[in-house]
C-alpha positions in Angstrom: 57.4 -167.1 -166.0 57.5 -170.6 -165.2 54.6 -173.1 -166.0 53.7 -175.9 -164.0 53.6 -179.3 -165.9 50.0 -180.5 -166.1 49.4 -184.2 -164.8 48.5 -186.4 -167.8 44.7 -187.1 -167.8 45.3 -191.0 -168.1 47.4 -190.8 -164.5 44.7 -188.5 -163.1 42.0 -191.3 -164.4 44.2 -194.3 -163.1 44.7 -192.6 -159.6 41.0 -192.3 -159.1 40.3 -195.8 -160.3 42.8 -197.2 -157.8 41.7 -194.8 -155.0 37.9 -195.9 -155.4 38.9 -199.6 -155.6 41.1 -199.1 -152.5 38.1 -197.5 -150.8 35.9 -200.5 -151.9 38.3 -203.1 -150.5 38.2 -201.3 -147.1 34.5 -200.9 -147.1 34.3 -204.7 -148.0 36.9 -205.8 -145.5 35.1 -204.0 -142.6 31.7 -204.7 -143.7 32.0 -208.4 -144.8 35.3 -209.9 -144.0 36.5 -208.7 -140.6 34.6 -210.7 -137.9 32.5 -208.3 -136.1 30.0 -209.1 -133.4 26.6 -207.5 -134.2 24.3 -205.6 -131.6 21.6 -208.3 -130.8 17.8 -207.6 -129.6 18.4 -210.4 -127.2 14.6 -211.2 -126.9 13.7 -214.7 -125.5 10.5 -215.9 -127.4 9.2 -218.4 -124.8 7.7 -221.7 -125.8 4.0 -221.8 -125.3 2.9 -223.3 -122.0 2.0 -227.1 -122.5 -1.5 -228.3 -122.4 -2.6 -229.7 -119.3 -4.8 -232.9 -120.1 -7.7 -233.2 -117.6 -10.3 -235.9 -118.9 -12.8 -235.4 -116.2 -12.9 -231.7 -117.9 -14.5 -233.4 -121.2 -18.2 -233.8 -121.7 -19.7 -237.1 -120.5 -22.3 -238.9 -122.2 -24.4 -240.8 -119.8 -24.4 -244.3 -120.1 -27.8 -245.9 -120.6 -28.8 -248.6 -118.0 -28.6 -252.0 -119.1 -32.1 -253.6 -120.2 -33.1 -256.4 -117.8 -33.1 -259.9 -119.3 -35.4 -262.3 -117.7 -33.7 -265.3 -115.8 -34.1 -268.5 -118.0 -36.4 -271.0 -116.1 -33.7 -273.7 -116.1 -29.9 -273.2 -116.4 -27.3 -275.1 -114.8 -24.6 -272.4 -115.6 -24.6 -268.9 -116.5 -21.9 -267.6 -118.7 -20.9 -264.2 -118.6 -18.9 -262.2 -121.3 -16.7 -259.7 -119.8 -17.1 -256.3 -121.1 -13.7 -255.1 -122.5 -11.9 -252.0 -121.1 -11.8 -249.2 -122.9 -8.7 -248.1 -124.7 -7.2 -245.4 -122.9 -7.0 -241.9 -125.1 -3.3 -240.6 -125.2 -2.9 -237.4 -123.7 -2.4 -234.7 -126.6 0.9 -233.7 -127.4 2.4 -230.1 -125.9 2.8 -227.3 -128.2 5.7 -228.4 -130.6 5.9 -232.0 -129.4 4.9 -234.6 -131.8 5.7 -237.9 -129.8 2.1 -239.2 -129.8 1.2 -237.6 -133.3 4.1 -239.6 -135.0 4.8 -242.4 -132.5 4.8 -245.1 -135.2 7.5 -243.1 -137.2 10.1 -243.5 -134.0 11.9 -246.6 -132.3 13.1 -247.1 -128.8 16.6 -248.1 -128.1 19.7 -247.4 -130.6 19.2 -245.4 -133.8 19.2 -247.3 -137.1 20.7 -246.0 -140.4 20.8 -247.6 -143.5 21.8 -246.8 -147.4 20.3 -248.6 -150.0 20.1 -247.8 -153.6 20.9 -244.2 -153.0 18.3 -243.6 -150.3 19.5 -243.1 -146.7 17.4 -243.6 -143.7 18.0 -242.7 -140.0 15.4 -243.6 -137.4 15.6 -243.1 -133.7 13.5 -242.1 -130.8 13.6 -238.5 -132.0 13.9 -238.4 -135.7 12.7 -240.4 -138.9 14.8 -239.2 -141.8 14.8 -240.3 -145.4 17.2 -238.9 -147.8 16.5 -240.0 -151.6 19.3 -239.0 -154.2 17.4 -238.6 -157.6 17.5 -237.1 -161.0 14.8 -234.1 -161.6 13.6 -233.5 -165.2 13.6 -229.8 -165.9 13.0 -227.6 -169.0 14.9 -224.6 -170.5 15.2 -222.5 -173.3 17.8 -224.6 -175.0 15.5 -227.8 -174.2 15.0 -230.6 -171.6 17.4 -231.8 -169.0 18.1 -233.7 -165.7 19.7 -232.2 -162.7 20.8 -234.0 -159.4 18.7 -233.5 -156.3 18.5 -234.7 -152.7 15.4 -234.9 -151.0 15.2 -235.0 -147.2 11.8 -236.0 -146.1 11.9 -235.8 -142.1 9.7 -236.3 -139.0 10.9 -234.7 -135.6 9.4 -236.0 -132.2 9.9 -232.4 -131.1 10.3 -229.1 -132.8 13.8 -228.4 -130.8 15.2 -231.5 -132.8 15.6 -228.7 -135.5 18.1 -225.9 -134.5 19.8 -223.1 -136.1 23.8 -222.7 -135.6 25.9 -219.6 -136.1 29.4 -220.0 -137.3 31.8 -220.1 -134.6 28.9 -219.9 -132.4 29.0 -216.1 -132.6 26.1 -213.8 -134.3 28.0 -211.1 -136.3 29.4 -210.4 -139.7 32.4 -211.9 -141.1 31.9 -215.2 -139.1 32.2 -217.8 -141.3 32.9 -221.6 -140.8 32.6 -224.8 -142.8 29.3 -226.5 -142.8 30.8 -229.8 -141.6 32.6 -228.1 -138.9 29.3 -226.5 -137.5 27.6 -229.9 -137.8 30.1 -232.0 -136.2 30.6 -229.3 -133.3 26.8 -229.3 -132.6 26.2 -233.1 -132.7 24.0 -233.0 -135.7 22.8 -236.0 -137.7 22.1 -233.9 -140.8 22.7 -230.3 -141.7 21.9 -228.0 -144.6 23.1 -224.4 -145.1 20.9 -221.6 -143.9 20.2 -218.1 -145.1 23.6 -216.7 -145.0 22.4 -213.9 -142.6 25.9 -212.7 -141.9 26.2 -211.0 -145.7 23.6 -208.4 -144.6 22.8 -206.2 -141.6 18.8 -206.2 -142.5 16.4 -208.9 -142.3 14.9 -211.0 -139.4 17.1 -213.3 -137.5 15.5 -215.9 -134.9 17.5 -218.8 -133.7 16.1 -221.3 -131.2 13.5 -219.1 -129.8 15.8 -216.2 -129.6 15.3 -212.9 -131.7 18.7 -211.3 -132.6 17.5 -209.0 -135.3 14.0 -207.8 -136.4 14.8 -204.9 -138.8 12.8 -204.5 -142.0 14.3 -206.3 -145.1 13.1 -206.2 -149.0 13.4 -209.9 -148.6 10.6 -212.6 -148.1 10.8 -214.3 -144.9 10.1 -217.9 -143.3 9.0 -218.6 -139.7 9.0 -221.7 -138.1 6.8 -221.6 -134.7 7.1 -223.3 -131.6 4.0 -225.3 -132.2 5.9 -226.5 -135.1 3.5 -224.8 -138.1 5.4 -222.5 -140.7 4.6 -219.7 -142.8 6.1 -217.3 -145.2 5.9 -213.6 -145.4 6.2 -210.8 -148.0 8.2 -207.7 -146.8 4.9 -205.6 -146.6 3.2 -208.6 -144.2 5.9 -208.4 -141.7 5.1 -207.6 -138.1 8.1 -208.3 -135.6 5.8 -207.7 -132.6 3.3 -210.2 -133.8 5.8 -212.6 -134.6 7.0 -212.5 -131.0 3.1 -212.7 -129.7 2.8 -215.8 -132.0 5.7 -217.7 -130.6 8.5 -218.0 -133.4 11.1 -220.4 -132.9 13.3 -219.9 -136.1 13.1 -217.0 -138.8 15.1 -217.0 -141.8 15.6 -213.8 -144.4 16.7 -214.8 -147.9 13.9 -216.2 -150.1 11.8 -215.7 -152.1 8.8 -217.6 -151.0 8.0 -220.4 -153.6 4.4 -221.2 -152.9 1.3 -219.0 -152.2 -1.1 -219.4 -149.5 -3.1 -221.9 -151.5 0.1 -224.4 -151.8 0.6 -223.4 -155.5 3.8 -222.3 -157.1 4.3 -218.7 -157.3 3.8 -217.1 -160.5 6.4 -214.1 -159.7 9.1 -214.0 -157.1 10.4 -211.4 -154.9 14.1 -211.5 -156.1 16.6 -210.6 -159.1 16.9 -212.1 -162.3 20.2 -213.7 -161.4 18.6 -215.7 -158.5 15.6 -216.6 -160.9 18.1 -218.5 -163.3 19.3 -222.2 -163.1 21.5 -222.4 -159.9 22.3 -224.9 -157.1 19.6 -224.6 -154.6 18.5 -225.2 -151.0 14.9 -225.1 -149.8 12.9 -225.9 -146.9 9.4 -227.2 -147.2 6.4 -227.8 -144.6 3.7 -230.5 -144.6 2.2 -230.2 -141.1 3.7 -229.6 -137.7 6.3 -231.9 -137.2 6.8 -233.2 -140.7 9.1 -231.1 -143.0 11.6 -231.5 -145.9 14.8 -230.3 -147.2 15.5 -229.9 -150.9 19.4 -229.6 -152.3 20.1 -229.2 -155.7 23.6 -229.4 -157.4 24.2 -227.1 -160.2 26.5 -225.1 -162.6 28.2 -228.1 -164.0 27.7 -230.2 -167.1 26.2 -233.1 -165.2 23.8 -231.2 -163.2 22.8 -227.6 -164.3 20.6 -226.7 -161.3 17.1 -225.5 -161.1 15.2 -222.2 -161.8 12.8 -220.8 -159.3 10.1 -221.8 -161.5 11.1 -225.5 -161.4 12.2 -225.4 -157.8 8.6 -224.3 -156.8 6.9 -226.7 -159.0 9.1 -229.4 -157.4 8.1 -228.2 -153.8 4.4 -228.4 -155.0 4.6 -231.9 -156.5 6.2 -233.1 -153.1 3.1 -232.0 -151.5 4.6 -229.0 -149.5 2.0 -226.5 -148.3 4.7 -224.0 -147.4 8.3 -223.8 -149.3 11.0 -221.2 -149.3 14.2 -220.8 -151.0 17.3 -220.6 -148.7 20.9 -219.3 -149.8 22.1 -221.5 -152.8 25.3 -221.2 -155.1 28.6 -222.6 -153.5 26.6 -222.5 -150.4 24.2 -225.2 -151.2 25.2 -228.4 -148.9 23.8 -231.3 -147.5 25.6 -233.3 -144.8 24.8 -236.1 -143.0 26.4 -238.3 -140.2 30.0 -237.1 -141.1 29.8 -237.0 -144.9 28.9 -234.4 -147.5 25.7 -236.0 -149.2 25.6 -233.8 -152.3 28.2 -232.3 -154.7 28.6 -228.7 -153.7 29.6 -226.2 -156.6 33.5 -225.6 -156.3 33.5 -228.0 -153.0 31.3 -225.5 -151.2 32.1 -222.2 -149.2 32.3 -221.2 -145.7 29.2 -220.0 -144.6 27.5 -218.1 -141.3 25.0 -220.4 -140.2 23.4 -224.0 -140.7 20.1 -225.6 -140.0 20.6 -229.0 -138.3 18.4 -232.1 -137.0 19.8 -233.3 -133.8 18.7 -236.5 -132.3 18.1 -234.9 -128.9 14.9 -232.8 -127.3 15.9 -229.7 -125.5 14.0 -228.8 -122.4 13.0 -225.4 -123.1 
């Protein structure tokens, strides 16, 4: 009688581990690495109709008749002081246009850019950008420290001066490209990283007035509307149909929200502990329609350790933001302007799936 030799236990275990690892590699390749176009909702969210300015429709206040002044008994010459013509009231801006609201922020003719004492400015007929490189104080359990931060304060003549761009101009997973290449190709003046939507198959994706994905996510979301207003939402507040009705222009899904509805720093965050810790950061902030900011923070180095979410939320509050939202960070955190990388990305950055750009042009949409 012959007995079959049993396979050693260690060899069985090793084989199982290798097969499991191979399965994970195959899954990761098809899910994250291999470029794959995703099905899109392809819903175009139209820009609201422009306001028709009709001065005759405004309520008119009757002008009282002038009082009769008796003629003087003797006068060789009567001087008449002309009544100055009323200053015309400028027509109100159409939804998403801020040409009149911020007309003192823009200039005619060629754009002017300067770099003086770590402050970069770019002013044109469509954009007013100021980037300030600074050191932000922060406190951790190991004591106080400072970290490198780049604050981009900007005004736009029209909401379409802010655009979202996909890697390789394609919506899908496995679509990655260097931020600088996306910015160059799109004619951007300035660019930051977005929400890295391509790493997930859930969460809203709206770019430039087109809804690509609306399925539910456990992440907080941030929405920029056609009229220039901005809002953030918890997962329980999400309503895709209302988003379409209200006129969403851009929407990002990463988070978390940094400020509450009163503009105060959040006391708890919808995210993981790893995201809560000190990290390189990218955030977007809102002051009022047409006036926003980007915040980029270097991190994970000896000279710039990054910010916790609590510290980032407090910074956005201190800047005066009414709404603030955390975008993808870590190696993704990059700030680019006029052909040059402004910040110092961790490990020189990485290829990403999308960027947010400022463009010196108004799109006719």
